C-alpha positions as MATLAB code, in Angstrom:
seq = 'MCQNNCNTKREKGEHLSYEDRVKIEHLYNQQDKNYTEIGKELNCHRTT';
ca = [
     100.963  111.346  112.633;
      99.911  108.608  110.417;
     103.168  107.673  108.600;
     103.197  103.928  108.980;
     104.372  102.165  105.896;
     102.230   99.207  104.821;
     104.599   96.190  104.683;
     101.924   93.577  104.176;
     101.479   92.415  100.613;
      98.008   92.158   99.172;
      97.212   89.319   96.874;
      95.871   90.381   93.476;
      92.134   90.989   93.690;
      91.980   91.673   97.491;
      90.170   94.602   98.784;
      91.839   97.474  100.645;
      91.780   97.218  104.361;
      90.167   99.895  106.548;
      93.680  100.947  107.683;
      94.744  101.401  104.020;
      91.673  103.542  103.397;
      92.441  105.698  106.443;
      96.016  106.153  105.183;
      94.846  107.114  101.762;
      92.376  109.659  103.179;
      95.224  111.167  105.341;
      97.778  111.260  102.560;
      95.373  112.840  100.079;
      93.588  115.395  102.340;
      96.294  116.271  104.862;
      99.510  115.888  102.947;
      98.304  116.865   99.463;
      99.845  113.737   97.862;
      98.795  112.600   94.386;
      97.625  109.142   93.378;
     101.015  108.033   92.201;
     102.702  109.000   95.525;
      99.995  107.389   97.566;
     100.273  104.205   95.486;
     103.987  104.074   96.112;
     103.497  104.555   99.887;
     100.886  101.752  100.107;
     102.811   99.513   97.662;
      99.876   99.145   95.332;
      98.991  100.493   91.831;
      98.024  104.161   91.646;
      94.620  103.331   90.148;
      93.626  101.111   93.100;
];
C-alpha cells in the first residue's frame, strides 16, 4: 500500500512533487479521504 508519510518540508511557493500527487490520488480515490485529511497526511494546507 501507499501509506508513506511525507517528512520533507516544502518551502512556501514550491510545487507538489510527483510522489505527492500520486499519494493524493491514492488517498482520494482509494481511501475516500477528504481534502482536510489529505492535507494533514501530506503536511500541507488542504487547499493546496
